N, CA and C of each residue as an Amber inpcrd file, in Angstrom:
protein
   711
 -31.2370000  72.0660000  30.1910000 -30.2230000  72.7970000  30.9360000
 -30.1000000  74.2140000  30.3760000 -30.2190000  75.2100000  31.2590000
 -30.3030000  76.5570000  30.7240000 -29.2830000  77.5330000  31.2970000
 -28.6470000  77.2060000  32.3930000 -27.7600000  78.2030000  33.0020000
 -26.7860000  77.4840000  33.9210000 -25.7970000  78.2040000  34.4080000
 -24.8430000  77.6180000  35.3390000 -24.8080000  78.4230000  36.6150000
 -24.1990000  77.8340000  37.6630000 -24.1670000  78.4400000  38.9890000
 -22.7820000  78.9990000  39.2530000 -22.7080000  80.2230000  39.7540000
 -21.4030000  80.8190000  40.0290000 -21.1690000  81.0640000  41.5150000
 -22.2180000  80.9760000  42.3400000 -22.0750000  81.2240000  43.7720000
 -21.1430000  80.1950000  44.4060000 -20.2640000  80.6520000  45.2790000
 -19.3520000  79.7520000  45.9720000 -19.8790000  79.4560000  47.3750000
 -19.2810000  78.4450000  48.0290000 -19.6740000  78.1120000  49.3980000
 -19.4330000  79.2920000  50.3420000 -18.3740000  80.0400000  50.0870000
 -18.0020000  81.1350000  50.9710000 -19.0730000  82.2170000  50.9980000
 -19.6470000  82.5360000  49.8160000 -20.6380000  83.6180000  49.7850000
 -22.0730000  83.1180000  49.6540000 -22.2730000  81.8060000  49.7940000
 -23.6190000  81.2440000  49.7050000 -24.3710000  81.4730000  51.0150000
 -25.5740000  81.9970000  50.9310000 -26.3360000  82.2900000  52.1500000
 -26.8490000  81.0200000  52.8360000 -26.7380000  79.8650000  52.1510000
 -27.1860000  78.5980000  52.7270000 -26.0570000  77.8340000  53.4040000
 -24.8570000  78.3900000  53.4100000 -23.6910000  77.6390000  53.8840000
 -23.8230000  77.1800000  55.3360000 -24.4980000  77.9890000  56.1620000
 -24.6540000  77.6200000  57.5730000 -25.6600000  76.4850000  57.7680000
 -26.3950000  76.1460000  56.7230000 -27.3780000  75.0670000  56.8090000
 -26.9200000  73.8240000  56.0540000 -25.8380000  73.9410000  55.3190000
 -25.3830000  72.8690000  54.4390000 -24.0680000  72.2820000  54.9640000
 -23.3440000  71.5800000  54.1280000 -22.1070000  70.9140000  54.5510000
 -21.0420000  71.8490000  55.1280000 -20.8900000  73.0910000  54.6340000
 -19.8440000  73.9610000  55.1890000 -20.0670000  74.3800000  56.6350000
 -21.2500000  74.1400000  57.1960000 -21.5350000  74.5780000  58.5630000
 -20.5140000  74.0150000  59.5520000 -19.9330000  74.8880000  60.3460000
 -18.9930000  74.4570000  61.3730000 -17.5700000  74.2690000  60.8960000
 -17.3200000  74.4560000  59.5930000 -15.9630000  74.2840000  59.0650000
 -15.1840000  75.5920000  59.1450000 -13.8810000  75.4710000  59.3250000
 -13.0100000  76.6450000  59.2780000 -12.9560000  77.1590000  57.8440000
 -12.5920000  78.4340000  57.6810000 -12.5600000  79.0450000  56.3440000
 -11.6740000  78.2500000  55.3850000 -10.5240000  77.7840000  55.8820000
  -9.6150000  77.0170000  55.0230000 -10.2300000  75.6790000  54.6200000
 -11.0330000  75.0850000  55.5290000 -11.6910000  73.8200000  55.2240000
 -12.7990000  74.0130000  54.1940000 -13.5000000  75.1350000  54.2870000
 -14.5400000  75.4400000  53.3010000 -13.9080000  75.5940000  51.9150000
 -12.7690000  76.2410000  51.8610000 -12.0650000  76.4120000  50.5880000
 -11.6470000  75.0660000  50.0080000 -11.2100000  74.1390000  50.8780000
 -10.8300000  72.7960000  50.4190000 -12.0440000  72.0460000  49.8990000
 -13.1680000  72.1570000  50.6160000 -14.4030000  71.5140000  50.1830000
 -14.8610000  72.0760000  48.8390000 -14.6850000  73.3800000  48.6840000
 -15.0990000  74.0620000  47.4590000 -14.4440000  73.4550000  46.2180000
 -13.2250000  72.9710000  46.3770000 -12.4620000  72.4510000  45.2390000
 -13.1460000  71.2460000  44.6010000 -13.7890000  70.4070000  45.4160000
 -14.3680000  69.1670000  44.8750000 -15.8020000  69.3480000  44.3750000
 -16.4390000  70.4720000  44.7440000 -17.8520000  70.6550000  44.3930000
 -17.9930000  71.0280000  42.9250000 -18.9090000  70.3280000  42.2690000
 -19.2210000  70.6290000  40.8750000 -20.4870000  71.4740000  40.8290000
 -20.3870000  72.6390000  40.1820000 -21.5370000  73.5240000  40.0430000
 -22.3010000  73.1030000  38.7890000 -23.4230000  72.4550000  38.9770000
 -24.2000000  71.9550000  37.8520000 -25.1080000  73.0150000  37.2460000
 -25.5550000  72.7560000  36.0490000 -26.5190000  73.6290000  35.4030000
 -27.8860000  73.4830000  36.0530000 -28.7810000  74.3930000  35.7210000
 -30.1330000  74.3490000  36.2580000 -30.9030000  73.1570000  35.6970000
 -31.7710000  72.5930000  36.5200000 -32.6660000  71.5400000  36.0670000
 -34.0420000  72.1420000  35.8360000 -34.6820000  71.7610000  34.7550000
 -36.0120000  72.2610000  34.4390000 -37.0650000  71.4690000  35.2050000
 -38.2450000  72.0350000  35.3010000 -39.3690000  71.3690000  35.9660000
 -39.5950000  69.9810000  35.3610000 -39.6360000  68.9650000  36.2230000
 -39.8670000  67.5980000  35.7660000 -38.6200000  66.8500000  35.3350000
 -37.4760000  67.5220000  35.3370000 -36.2330000  66.8640000  34.9110000
 -35.6790000  66.0010000  36.0460000 -35.2030000  64.8080000  35.7060000
 -34.6770000  63.8740000  36.7040000 -33.2560000  64.2410000  37.0940000
 -32.9870000  64.1740000  38.3870000 -31.6260000  64.3510000  38.8850000
 -30.9280000  63.0040000  38.9290000 -31.6150000  62.0090000  39.4710000
 -31.1080000  60.6320000  39.4270000 -32.2740000  59.6530000  39.4940000
 -31.9540000  58.3970000  39.1370000 -32.9800000  57.3740000  38.9660000
 -32.8090000  56.2640000  40.0030000 -33.9180000  55.7800000  40.5010000
 -33.9610000  54.6570000  41.4500000 -33.1410000  53.4800000  40.9270000
 -32.2890000  52.9160000  41.8070000 -31.4410000  51.7470000  41.5510000
 -30.1580000  52.0760000  40.7820000 -30.0050000  53.3300000  40.3030000
 -28.7560000  53.6990000  39.6340000 -27.6130000  53.7310000  40.6510000
 -26.4010000  53.5020000  40.1690000 -25.2240000  53.5850000  41.0300000
 -25.0110000  55.0330000  41.4650000 -24.7000000  55.2130000  42.7430000
 -24.4970000  56.5630000  43.2890000 -23.0230000  56.9530000  43.1790000
 -22.7580000  57.9970000  42.4100000 -21.4060000  58.5240000  42.2800000
 -21.2390000  59.8350000  43.0510000 -22.3730000  60.4730000  43.3790000
 -22.3240000  61.7850000  44.0240000 -23.5310000  61.9890000  44.9340000
 -23.3460000  62.8650000  45.9300000 -24.4710000  63.4110000  46.6730000
 -24.7640000  64.7950000  46.0730000 -25.9450000  65.3240000  46.3650000
 -26.3350000  66.6060000  45.7840000 -26.9590000  67.4930000  46.8570000
 -26.5300000  68.7460000  46.9120000 -27.1200000  69.7240000  47.8180000
 -28.0290000  70.6320000  46.9990000 -29.2500000  70.8480000  47.4870000
 -30.1860000  71.7220000  46.7830000 -29.7140000  73.1660000  46.9290000
 -29.3870000  73.7740000  45.8100000 -28.9440000  75.1690000  45.8010000
 -30.1420000  76.1090000  45.7330000 -31.0820000  75.7840000  44.8620000
 -32.3070000  76.5770000  44.7300000 -33.4080000  75.6750000  44.1940000
 -34.6560000  76.0930000  44.4160000 -35.7730000  75.3010000  43.9340000
 -36.1640000  74.1880000  44.8940000 -36.7750000  73.1460000  44.3600000
 -37.2260000  72.0290000  45.1940000 -37.3420000  70.7740000  44.3410000
 -37.3500000  69.6220000  45.0180000 -37.3580000  68.3380000  44.3360000
 -38.3440000  67.3790000  44.9990000 -38.8430000  66.4370000  44.2090000
 -39.7100000  65.3870000  44.7270000 -38.9400000  64.0760000  44.7650000
 -39.0840000  63.3570000  45.8670000 -38.4600000  62.0390000  46.0500000
 -39.5550000  60.9890000  45.9610000 -39.3700000  59.9790000  45.0940000
 -40.4120000  58.9610000  44.9460000 -39.8180000  57.6300000  44.4930000
 -40.5810000  56.5790000  44.7070000 -40.2030000  55.2630000  44.2140000
 -41.2010000  54.8480000  43.1330000 -40.7560000  53.9780000  42.2460000
 -41.6270000  53.4140000  41.2230000 -41.7830000  51.9300000  41.5110000
 -43.0180000  51.4680000  41.6630000 -43.2760000  50.0710000  41.9870000
 -43.0950000  49.1920000  40.7460000 -43.1030000  47.8880000  40.9500000
 -42.9820000  46.9500000  39.8350000 -44.1440000  47.0970000  38.8590000
 -45.2620000  47.6120000  39.3590000 -46.4410000  47.8240000  38.5070000
 -46.3740000  49.1620000  37.7700000 -45.2940000  49.9270000  37.9930000
 -45.1290000  51.1970000  37.3060000 -45.7980000  52.3670000  37.9970000
 -46.3010000  52.1600000  39.2270000 -46.9440000  53.2310000  39.9800000
 -45.9060000  54.0200000  40.7640000 -46.1510000  55.3150000  40.9170000
 -45.2440000  56.1720000  41.6710000 -45.7790000  56.4150000  43.0720000
 -44.8790000  56.3310000  44.0700000 -45.2270000  56.6490000  45.4480000
 -44.2920000  57.7390000  45.9420000 -44.8470000  58.9290000  46.1860000
 -44.0350000  60.0520000  46.6750000 -43.5930000  59.7840000  48.1020000
 -42.2980000  59.9530000  48.3490000 -41.7300000  59.6660000  49.6610000
 -41.2730000  60.9210000  50.4030000 -41.3350000  62.0610000  49.7360000
 -40.9310000  63.2910000  50.4100000 -40.4750000  64.3420000  49.4200000
 -40.0600000  65.4790000  49.9550000 -39.6660000  66.6240000  49.1420000
 -38.3880000  67.2420000  49.7100000 -37.5530000  67.7690000  48.8160000
 -36.3110000  68.4170000  49.2200000 -36.3980000  69.9150000  48.9670000
 -35.9140000  70.7050000  49.9200000 -35.8710000  72.1610000  49.8200000
 -34.4160000  72.6300000  49.8590000 -34.1390000  73.9230000  49.5930000
 -32.7600000  74.4210000  49.5840000 -31.9660000  74.0670000  50.8400000
 -30.7020000  73.7500000  50.6400000 -29.6880000  73.3740000  51.6380000
 -29.7380000  71.8950000  51.9920000 -30.7890000  71.1790000  51.5870000
 -30.9130000  69.7730000  51.9750000 -30.1030000  68.8810000  51.0320000
 -29.5820000  67.8000000  51.5920000 -28.6930000  66.9030000  50.8480000
 -29.4870000  65.7260000  50.2970000 -29.3250000  65.4740000  49.0050000
 -30.0120000  64.3690000  48.3420000 -29.0280000  63.2490000  47.9980000
 -29.4900000  62.0180000  48.1540000 -28.6620000  60.8650000  47.8140000
 -28.1380000  60.1070000  49.0180000 -28.4550000  60.5710000  50.2290000
 -27.9780000  59.9040000  51.4430000 -28.4890000  58.4760000  51.5380000
 -29.6290000  58.2090000  50.9060000 -30.1980000  56.8540000  50.9130000
 -29.2850000  55.8430000  50.2280000 -28.3650000  56.3190000  49.3910000
 -27.4870000  55.4200000  48.6350000 -26.2100000  55.0500000  49.3730000
 -25.9760000  55.6400000  50.5470000 -24.7300000  55.3840000  51.2550000
 -24.6270000  53.9470000  51.7630000 -25.7600000  53.2680000  51.9000000
 -25.7470000  51.9010000  52.4290000 -25.1400000  50.9070000  51.4410000
 -25.6690000  50.8720000  50.2050000 -25.1460000  49.8820000  49.2520000
 -24.7080000  50.4850000  47.9270000 -24.6110000  51.8210000  47.8820000
 -24.0810000  52.4620000  46.6860000 -25.0900000  52.6720000  45.5720000
 -26.3730000  52.4070000  45.8310000 -27.4050000  52.6090000  44.8090000
 -28.5220000  53.5010000  45.3580000 -29.0490000  54.3410000  44.4930000
 -30.1240000  55.2300000  44.9080000 -31.3990000  54.4360000  45.1870000
 -32.0140000  54.7160000  46.3050000 -33.2690000  54.0580000  46.6780000
 -34.4480000  54.7350000  45.9870000 -34.3020000  56.0390000  45.6890000
 -35.4170000  56.8180000  45.1600000 -35.1060000  57.3930000  43.7840000
 -36.1660000  57.7990000  43.0890000 -36.0590000  58.7130000  41.9510000
 -36.1700000  60.1230000  42.5120000 -35.4860000  61.0800000  41.9000000
 -35.5970000  62.4780000  42.3160000 -35.7730000  63.3430000  41.0750000
 -36.8490000  64.1640000  41.0860000 -37.1390000  65.0670000  39.9770000
 -37.3320000  66.4860000  40.4930000 -36.9850000  67.4550000  39.6520000
 -37.1710000  68.8630000  40.0040000 -38.6510000  69.2280000  39.9470000
 -39.1440000  69.9060000  40.9770000 -40.5260000  70.3640000  41.0120000
 -40.6910000  71.7100000  40.3090000 -39.5960000  72.3910000  40.1140000
 -39.5600000  73.7090000  39.4790000 -38.1490000  73.8960000  38.9470000
 -37.8810000  74.9870000  38.2830000 -36.5070000  75.2540000  37.8680000
 -35.6250000  75.2920000  39.1130000 -34.6500000  74.4040000  39.1680000
 -33.8680000  74.2010000  40.4000000 -32.3960000  74.0250000  40.0620000
 -31.5510000  74.1690000  41.0690000 -30.1220000  73.9720000  40.8790000
 -29.5400000  73.1910000  42.0490000 -28.4440000  72.5050000  41.7990000
 -27.7970000  71.6940000  42.8330000 -26.2880000  71.8980000  42.8040000
 -25.6520000  71.5810000  43.9190000 -24.1990000  71.4590000  43.9800000
 -23.8970000  69.9730000  44.1000000 -23.0620000  69.4670000  43.2130000
 -22.7350000  68.0330000  43.1860000 -21.4840000  67.7560000  44.0150000
 -21.5630000  66.7370000  44.8690000 -20.4580000  66.3550000  45.7430000
 -20.0010000  64.9410000  45.3830000 -18.9630000  64.8130000  44.5640000
 -18.4720000  63.4750000  44.1890000 -18.1540000  62.6450000  45.4280000
 -18.7300000  61.4570000  45.5030000 -18.6940000  60.6840000  46.7390000
 -17.2820000  60.2480000  47.1250000 -16.4920000  59.8140000  46.1720000
 -15.1300000  59.3670000  46.4760000 -14.3050000  60.4940000  47.0730000
 -14.3800000  61.6710000  46.4600000 -13.6310000  62.8250000  46.9630000
 -14.1600000  63.2650000  48.3270000 -15.4760000  63.1830000  48.5030000
 -16.0830000  63.5960000  49.7750000 -15.6100000  62.6880000  50.9050000
 -15.5450000  61.3940000  50.6460000 -15.0710000  60.4570000  51.6680000
 -13.6180000  60.7260000  52.0310000 -12.8120000  61.0630000  51.0370000
 -11.4010000  61.3860000  51.2940000 -11.2840000  62.6110000  52.1950000
 -12.1010000  63.6330000  51.9260000 -12.0640000  64.8490000  52.7300000
 -12.5540000  64.6040000  54.1540000 -13.5230000  63.6990000  54.3040000
 -14.0260000  63.3770000  55.6480000 -12.9270000  62.7700000  56.5150000
 -12.0290000  62.0260000  55.8900000 -10.8870000  61.4560000  56.6170000
  -9.9200000  62.5700000  57.0180000  -9.6960000  63.5120000  56.1080000
  -8.7640000  64.6050000  56.3560000  -9.3220000  65.6370000  57.3340000
 -10.6610000  65.8250000  57.2950000 -11.2860000  66.8820000  58.1020000
 -12.3820000  66.2750000  58.9760000 -12.0720000  65.9360000  60.2190000
 -13.0800000  65.3680000  61.1270000 -14.3210000  66.2500000  61.2750000
 -14.1490000  67.5580000  61.1510000 -15.2920000  68.4660000  61.2730000
 -16.2850000  68.2600000  60.1310000 -15.7800000  67.8960000  58.9590000
 -16.6610000  67.6140000  57.8210000 -17.4240000  66.3200000  58.0600000
 -16.7520000  65.3140000  58.6000000 -17.4200000  64.0550000  58.9340000
 -18.4880000  64.2920000  59.9870000 -18.1770000  65.1560000  60.9590000
 -19.1450000  65.4750000  62.0100000 -20.3890000  66.1270000  61.4170000
 -20.1870000  67.0560000  60.4760000 -21.3260000  67.7280000  59.8540000
 -22.1470000  66.7520000  59.0090000 -21.4750000  65.8360000  58.3210000
 -22.1940000  64.8330000  57.5350000 -23.0190000  63.9350000  58.4440000
 -22.4620000  63.6010000  59.6080000 -23.2070000  62.8030000  60.5840000
 -24.4500000  63.5550000  61.0720000 -24.3130000  64.8700000  61.2810000
 -25.4580000  65.6890000  61.7010000 -26.5520000  65.6840000  60.6370000
 -26.1390000  65.7670000  59.3860000 -27.1000000  65.7680000  58.2780000
 -27.8150000  64.4200000  58.1870000 -27.0600000  63.3340000  58.3910000
 -27.6610000  61.9990000  58.3970000 -28.6620000  61.8630000  59.5390000
 -28.3160000  62.4290000  60.6900000 -29.2150000  62.3930000  61.8400000
 -30.5020000  63.1560000  61.5500000 -30.3670000  64.3000000  60.8760000
 -31.5470000  65.0850000  60.5060000 -32.4100000  64.3130000  59.5230000
 -31.7760000  63.5910000  58.6120000 -32.5250000  62.7780000  57.6440000
 -33.3790000  61.7380000  58.3660000 -32.8010000  61.1200000  59.3800000
 -33.5470000  60.1290000  60.1630000 -34.7080000  60.8000000  60.8840000
 -34.4570000  61.9810000  61.4580000 -35.5030000  62.7270000  62.1480000
 -36.6360000  63.0900000  61.1930000 -36.2830000  63.5040000  59.9650000
 -37.2930000  63.8620000  58.9710000 -38.1460000  62.6520000  58.5950000
 -37.5140000  61.4720000  58.5090000 -38.2600000  60.2510000  58.1870000
 -39.2400000  59.9210000  59.3040000 -38.8040000  60.1080000  60.5460000
 -39.6980000  59.8760000  61.6870000 -40.8860000  60.8330000  61.6400000
 -40.6250000  62.0850000  61.2530000 -41.7090000  63.0600000  61.1500000
 -42.6790000  62.6510000  60.0460000 -42.1290000  62.1450000  58.9510000
 -42.9790000  61.6690000  57.8590000 -43.8780000  60.5300000  58.3280000
 -43.3150000  59.5950000  59.0770000 -44.1040000  58.4700000  59.5910000
 -45.1920000  58.9700000  60.5410000 -44.8710000  60.0340000  61.2950000
 -45.8520000  60.6170000  62.1990000 -47.0200000  61.1950000  61.4240000
 -46.7140000  61.8540000  60.2950000 -47.7780000  62.4100000  59.4570000
 -48.6630000  61.2940000  58.9130000 -48.0330000  60.2730000  58.3590000
 -48.7840000  59.1830000  57.7430000 -49.5330000  58.3580000  58.7740000
 -49.1050000  58.4430000  60.0470000 -49.7570000  57.6870000  61.1080000
 -51.1110000  58.2470000  61.4930000 -51.3760000  59.4980000  61.1250000
 -52.6810000  60.0920000  61.4290000 -53.7510000  59.4810000  60.5280000
 -54.8870000  59.1560000  61.0970000 -55.9810000  58.5990000  60.3020000
 -56.8560000  59.7060000  59.7250000 -56.8340000  60.8800000  60.3200000
 -57.6500000  62.0010000  59.8720000 -56.9780000  62.7260000  58.7070000
 -57.7300000  62.9190000  57.6140000 -57.2010000  63.6500000  56.4640000
 -56.8660000  65.0840000  56.8520000 -57.6890000  65.6690000  57.7200000
 -57.4570000  67.0430000  58.1630000 -56.1650000  67.1490000  58.9550000
 -55.9140000  66.1770000  59.8210000 -54.6830000  66.1790000  60.6180000
 -53.4600000  65.9930000  59.7270000 -53.5680000  65.1360000  58.7140000
 -52.4560000  64.9330000  57.7870000 -52.1180000  66.2280000  57.0550000
 -53.1670000  66.9160000  56.5760000 -52.9530000  68.1580000  55.8440000
 -52.3430000  69.2170000  56.7550000 -52.8470000  69.3090000  57.9910000
 -52.3250000  70.2880000  58.9410000 -50.8660000  70.0140000  59.2650000
 -50.5250000  68.7600000  59.4970000 -49.1470000  68.4260000  59.8470000
 -48.2100000  68.6540000  58.6700000 -48.6880000  68.4090000  57.4590000
 -47.8740000  68.6590000  56.2690000 -47.5420000  70.1480000  56.1620000
 -48.5400000  71.0050000  56.3690000 -48.3060000  72.4450000  56.3120000
 -47.3740000  72.9010000  57.4340000 -47.5200000  72.3100000  58.6110000
 -46.6400000  72.6500000  59.7270000 -45.2020000  72.2230000  59.4450000
 -45.0390000  71.0740000  58.7940000 -43.7020000  70.6010000  58.4310000
 -43.0430000  71.5880000  57.4760000 -43.7840000  72.0460000  56.4570000
 -43.2370000  73.0260000  55.5230000 -42.9430000  74.3410000  56.2240000
 -43.8410000  74.7480000  57.1250000 -43.6450000  75.9800000  57.8970000
 -42.3140000  75.9490000  58.6420000 -42.0440000  74.8390000  59.2980000
 -40.8080000  74.6950000  60.0770000 -39.5770000  74.7040000  59.1730000
 -39.6720000  74.0330000  58.0400000 -38.5220000  73.9330000  57.1470000
 -38.2200000  75.2740000  56.4760000 -39.2710000  76.0130000  56.0900000
 -39.0390000  77.3350000  55.5070000 -38.4710000  78.2990000  56.5430000
 -38.9470000  78.1760000  57.7890000 -38.4220000  79.0380000  58.8550000
 -36.9320000  78.8030000  59.0600000 -36.5090000  77.5340000  58.9740000
 -35.0830000  77.2120000  59.1610000 -34.2230000  77.8080000  58.0590000
 -34.8480000  78.1160000  56.9080000 -34.1230000  78.7370000  55.7940000
 -34.1010000  80.2560000  55.9010000 -34.7600000  80.7760000  56.9330000
 -34.8190000  82.2190000  57.1070000 -35.9880000  82.8670000  56.3900000
 -36.8980000  82.0450000  55.8620000 -38.0830000  82.5620000  55.1940000
 -39.2480000  82.6390000  56.1830000 -40.3500000  83.2030000  55.7340000
 -41.5480000  83.2780000  56.5590000 -42.0640000  81.8770000  56.8740000
 -42.4830000  81.6590000  58.1220000 -43.0530000  80.3720000  58.4860000
 -44.5710000  80.3580000  58.3280000 -45.1210000  81.4560000  57.8450000
 -46.5740000  81.5270000  57.6720000 -47.0110000  81.8180000  56.2380000
 -46.1010000  82.2510000  55.3950000 -46.4400000  82.5440000  53.9990000
 -45.4180000  81.9010000  53.0780000 -45.8740000  80.9650000  52.2560000
 -44.9710000  80.2700000  51.3430000 -45.7690000  79.6560000  50.1970000
 -45.0610000  79.2640000  49.1470000 -45.6940000  78.6320000  47.9970000
 -45.5300000  77.1220000  48.0580000 -46.5400000  76.4140000  47.5890000
 -46.4470000  74.9670000  47.4430000 -45.8760000  74.6790000  46.0520000
 -44.6070000  74.3190000  45.9930000 -43.9890000  74.0350000  44.6950000
 -44.4510000  72.6840000  44.1460000 -44.9390000  71.8180000  45.0350000
 -45.4080000  70.5100000  44.6070000 -46.8800000  70.5590000  44.1740000
 -47.2190000  69.7180000  43.2070000 -48.6090000  69.6440000  42.7550000
 -49.4740000  69.0010000  43.8360000 -50.7610000  69.2960000  43.8110000
 -51.6610000  68.7190000  44.8080000 -51.7060000  67.2020000  44.6930000
 -51.5600000  66.6870000  43.4810000 -51.5510000  65.2340000  43.3300000
 -50.3010000  64.6210000  43.9610000 -49.1940000  65.3620000  43.9680000
 -47.9820000  64.8800000  44.6390000 -48.1630000  64.8960000  46.1520000
 -48.8210000  65.9460000  46.6530000 -49.1030000  66.0260000  48.0960000
 -50.0310000  64.8900000  48.4900000 -51.0750000  64.6720000  47.6830000
 -52.0160000  63.5900000  47.9660000 -51.3470000  62.2350000  47.9370000
 -50.4700000  62.0270000  46.9620000 -49.7500000  60.7630000  46.8520000
 -48.8540000  60.5450000  48.0570000 -48.2500000  61.6230000  48.5510000
 -47.3860000  61.5560000  49.7280000 -48.1840000  61.2330000  50.9900000
 -49.3440000  61.8770000  51.1280000 -50.1450000  61.7320000  52.3510000
 -51.1080000  60.5460000  52.3050000 -51.2150000  59.9010000  51.1500000
 -52.1650000  58.7950000  51.0240000 -53.5980000  59.2900000  50.9000000
 -53.7630000  60.4640000  50.2670000 -55.0830000  61.0620000  50.0810000
 -55.3130000  61.3380000  48.5960000 -56.5760000  61.4220000  48.2070000
 -56.9120000  61.7380000  46.8260000 -56.7370000  63.2280000  46.5690000
 -56.6440000  63.6040000  45.2790000 -56.5630000  65.0210000  44.9300000
 -57.7690000  65.7820000  45.4690000 -58.9440000  65.1350000  45.3740000
 -60.1790000  65.7720000  45.8480000 -60.1200000  66.0180000  47.3510000
 -59.5460000  65.0620000  48.0840000 -59.4410000  65.2070000  49.5320000
 -58.4990000  66.3500000  49.9000000 -57.3930000  66.4860000  49.1690000
 -56.4580000  67.5930000  49.4110000 -57.1700000  68.9260000  49.2090000
 -57.9180000  69.0440000  48.1270000 -58.6590000  70.2780000  47.8530000
 -59.6960000  70.5430000  48.9390000 -60.4070000  69.4910000  49.3780000
 -61.4270000  69.6540000  50.4220000 -60.8040000  70.1330000  51.7250000
 -59.6510000  69.5660000  52.0930000 -59.0250000  69.9450000  53.3560000
 -58.5110000  71.3790000  53.3180000 -57.9320000  71.7880000  52.1980000
 -57.4690000  73.1680000  52.0690000 -58.6510000  74.1370000  52.1230000
 -59.7550000  73.7420000  51.4720000 -60.9580000  74.5800000  51.5030000
 -61.5190000  74.6780000  52.9200000 -61.5470000  73.5430000  53.6170000
 -62.0740000  73.5180000  54.9820000 -61.2310000  74.3860000  55.9090000
 -59.9200000  74.2850000  55.7990000 -59.0320000  75.1010000  56.6390000
 -59.1880000  76.5820000  56.3110000 -59.4790000  76.8850000  55.0470000
 -59.7050000  78.2760000  54.6470000 -61.0050000  78.8040000  55.2440000
 -62.0590000  77.9840000  55.1960000 -63.3550000  78.4020000  55.7320000
 -63.2840000  78.6380000  57.2400000 -62.4160000  77.8820000  57.9050000
 -62.2420000  78.0540000  59.3510000 -61.2960000  79.2040000  59.6720000
 -60.8070000  79.8710000  58.6010000 -59.8930000  81.0140000  58.7310000
 -58.6020000  80.6480000  59.4660000 -58.1770000  79.4020000  59.2520000
 -56.8830000  78.9580000  59.7840000 -55.7800000  79.2610000  58.7710000
 -56.1310000  79.1090000  57.4810000 -55.2040000  79.4460000  56.4030000
 -55.9770000  80.1980000  55.3210000 -55.2410000  80.8050000  54.4050000
 -55.8410000  81.3070000  53.1630000 -55.0260000  80.7240000  52.0210000
 -55.6990000  80.4570000  50.9020000 -55.0490000  79.8190000  49.7500000
 -55.2880000  80.6680000  48.5100000 -54.2210000  80.9890000  47.8050000
 -54.3050000  81.7200000  46.5450000 -53.4840000  80.9530000  45.5260000
 -54.1540000  80.0760000  44.7680000 -53.4860000  79.1500000  43.8560000
 -52.4960000  78.2970000  44.6560000 -51.1820000  78.5060000  44.4650000
 -50.2010000  77.7020000  45.2120000 -49.6690000  78.4210000  46.4490000
 -50.1020000  79.6480000  46.6540000 -49.6340000  80.4330000  47.7940000
 -50.4500000  80.1000000  49.0390000 -49.7570000  79.7690000  50.1240000
 -50.3840000  79.4490000  51.4040000 -50.0360000  80.5410000  52.4130000
 -51.0480000  81.0200000  53.1080000 -50.8230000  81.9430000  54.2160000
 -51.4680000  81.3360000  55.4630000 -50.6490000  81.0310000  56.4580000
 -51.1730000  80.4780000  57.7090000 -51.6230000  81.6520000  58.5700000
 -52.9290000  81.7660000  58.7740000 -53.4970000  82.8760000  59.5230000
 -53.3790000  82.6450000  61.0280000 -53.6450000  81.4090000  61.4430000
 -53.6010000  81.0830000  62.8760000 -52.7740000  79.8190000  63.0780000
 -51.4840000  80.0220000  63.3930000 -50.5630000  78.9070000  63.5550000
 -50.9530000  78.0230000  64.7360000 -51.4370000  78.6300000  65.8150000
 -51.8300000  77.8630000  66.9960000 -53.0030000  76.9280000  66.7050000
 -53.9730000  77.4330000  65.9640000 -55.1240000  76.5930000  65.6180000
 -54.7080000  75.4500000  64.7010000 -53.7880000  75.7450000  63.7850000
 -53.2910000  74.6900000  62.8910000 -52.5930000  73.6090000  63.7040000
 -51.7910000  74.0150000  64.6930000 -51.1030000  73.0530000  65.5510000
 -52.0870000  72.2500000  66.3860000 -53.1800000  72.8950000  66.8010000
 -54.1370000  72.2020000  67.6600000 -54.8570000  71.0580000  66.9630000
 -54.8640000  71.0850000  65.6160000 -55.5110000  70.0030000  64.8670000
 -54.7270000  68.7090000  65.0330000 -53.4190000  68.8150000  65.0940000
 -52.5850000  67.6240000  65.2600000 -52.1920000  67.3740000  66.7020000
 -52.1710000  68.4590000  67.4980000 -51.8520000  68.3560000  68.9190000
 -52.9940000  69.0070000  69.7080000 -54.0630000  68.2760000  69.9850000
 -55.2700000  68.8430000  70.6010000 -55.0360000  69.5810000  71.9070000
 -53.9910000  69.2520000  72.6360000 -53.7420000  69.9040000  73.9260000
 -52.7810000  71.0750000  73.8190000 -52.4910000  71.4960000  72.5630000
 -51.4820000  72.5520000  72.3670000 -51.9670000  73.9130000  72.8240000
 -53.3000000  74.1400000  72.8040000 -53.8040000  75.4540000  73.1880000
 -54.0080000  75.5400000  74.6760000
C-alpha cells in the first residue's frame, strides 16, 4: 500500500459511469459518506479471495483487475477483467461469498462500498437501487459477451472479439477505441480465451501482418476497425 485517494464522487470524472449516475447532488453527497477511500493496490495484490465472506462491493477508481477462480487442483482460470468505473463483488450478492479471486493487474485503486450501508441507502434512495439494478444488468450482458467470445472455435476470431470488447469498454470511458494498452499479461489473455501463450502471440502477429492492428509491446493500435469486426461478423462489411 503506497498512497491514498482524495477524489470525491462529486469531482470524479467516472461518476457518470459508476453508482452516482442519475443521482441528485444531495443523494451523491449521502452516498459519499459511506464510501471508503482505500489505498492503492500494487501489481499482483489481491483485493479479495474466492469463497471469502463479502462485506463490501468495490468500484475500480483507477487501473485494472483480473477476475479468476482457483480449481481444487490449484489451477487458475481467468474469468474476466475489470476496468475503471466497473463494480467488483456483484457475484457475492447471491449467498454473501465471493465467487472469484480478484487481483490488481497494475497499480490500481478502488472505492469500497460497505454492503450493509449500501443496502440501507438503496431503501432510502430508489434512484440508487435503480442504478445498482442497471449495473447488475450490465454485468449479465458482459457475461453473455464473454460466452460469445468463448463460443468461437477460431483462435483468430477469439482474439479479434477480445480486442473489440476492450475497444468498446475503453470508448465508454471516454478513451480512444483504437489505441490502448493491454494491462493483462498474454498468459492471462490466453487463459481467458482458452488459448496458449504461443497462440496469442501468433494471432497478434497475424493481425499485424494483415495491417489490421499494430502492436508495440503492450500497446495496441487498431488500424482497421471494420476489418477487425469482419473477422467475427463476416457480413459486417
